[in-house]
C-alpha positions in Angstrom: 93.5 180.1 209.2 97.3 180.3 208.7 98.9 183.1 210.7 100.8 184.5 207.6 97.7 184.7 205.4 97.0 188.4 206.1 100.6 189.3 205.0 100.1 187.3 201.8 96.7 188.9 201.1 98.3 192.4 201.2 100.6 191.3 198.3 97.7 190.7 196.0 96.3 194.2 196.4 97.5 196.7 193.8 97.3 200.4 194.6 94.8 202.4 192.6 97.5 204.8 191.3 96.3 207.8 193.3 98.2 209.5 196.1 95.5 208.4 198.6 96.1 204.8 199.8 93.3 203.4 201.8 94.3 200.9 204.5 93.3 197.4 203.7 91.2 195.7 206.4 91.2 191.9 206.6 88.5 190.5 208.8 86.0 187.7 209.0 82.9 188.3 206.8 80.4 186.7 209.2 81.5 187.9 212.6 78.7 186.3 214.6 79.5 182.7 213.8 82.6 180.7 212.9 85.2 182.7 214.9 86.7 179.4 216.2 86.3 175.8 215.0 87.1 172.9 217.2 87.2 170.1 214.7 88.5 167.6 217.2 85.6 168.1 219.5 83.1 168.0 216.6 84.7 164.7 215.4 84.6 163.2 218.9 81.0 164.2 219.4 79.6 162.8 216.2 76.6 160.5 216.3 78.4 157.6 214.6 81.4 157.6 216.9 80.5 154.1 218.3 79.6 152.5 215.0 83.0 150.9 214.6 82.8 149.2 218.0 79.2 148.0 217.3 80.3 146.5 214.0 83.3 144.8 215.7 81.0 143.3 218.4 78.5 142.1 215.8 81.3 140.5 213.7 82.8 138.9 216.7 79.4 137.5 217.8 78.7 136.1 214.3 82.2 134.4 214.2 81.7 132.9 217.8 78.3 131.6 216.8 79.6 129.8 213.8 82.7 128.4 215.5 81.3 127.7 218.9 78.4 125.4 217.9 78.7 121.9 216.7 76.3 122.7 213.9 77.1 122.9 210.2 79.1 126.2 209.7 77.9 126.5 206.1 74.2 126.3 207.1 74.8 128.9 209.8 76.6 131.2 207.4 73.7 130.8 204.9 71.2 131.9 207.6 73.5 134.8 208.6 73.7 135.9 204.9 69.9 135.9 204.6 69.6 138.3 207.5 72.8 140.4 207.3 73.1 141.1 203.6 69.6 142.4 203.0 70.0 144.6 206.1 73.3 146.0 204.8 71.9 146.6 201.4 68.8 148.3 202.8 71.0 150.7 204.8 73.2 151.5 201.8 70.3 152.0 199.4 68.4 154.1 202.0 71.3 156.4 202.3 71.6 156.7 198.5 67.9 157.4 198.1 68.0 160.0 200.8 70.9 161.8 199.1 69.2 161.5 195.6 66.0 163.0 196.9 67.6 166.0 198.6 67.1 169.2 196.7 68.8 172.5 197.1 65.7 174.0 198.7 65.8 171.3 201.4 69.3 172.4 202.3 68.4 176.0 202.5 65.4 175.2 204.7 67.6 173.0 206.9 70.2 175.8 207.4 67.5 178.4 208.0 65.8 176.4 210.7 69.0 175.4 212.4 
C-alpha cells in the first residue's frame, strides 16, 4: 500500500456540515490476515517454478536425439510429433476443461476449507 494513501483518502471525505467532526480512522478491514504480503517469496515458492528448466531439458534432449543419430531426422521428428503434440494438447485442453467446469460455489468451498 502506498505510504501517502491515507493522506489522499482524507481529501475525499466531506464534513457533514455540523460542528462535531468525527476523526476518520483508516485501517485494514480484515485485521487477522493480509497484514503483509511477500509476493517475491510466493512467486519463488510456486509449484511450477521448475517448469521452464524441465521444458528446456526436454527440448535439448529432443534436439540431441534428432541431430546425434545417423537416422532420418524427418522420421524421428514424425515420431516425436506423434507423442509430443497429443501430450501438449491434452495438457492444454485439461486446463481449459477444469476452468470451464469450475463454478462459483466450488471457489467458496475451496476458500472456506483453506
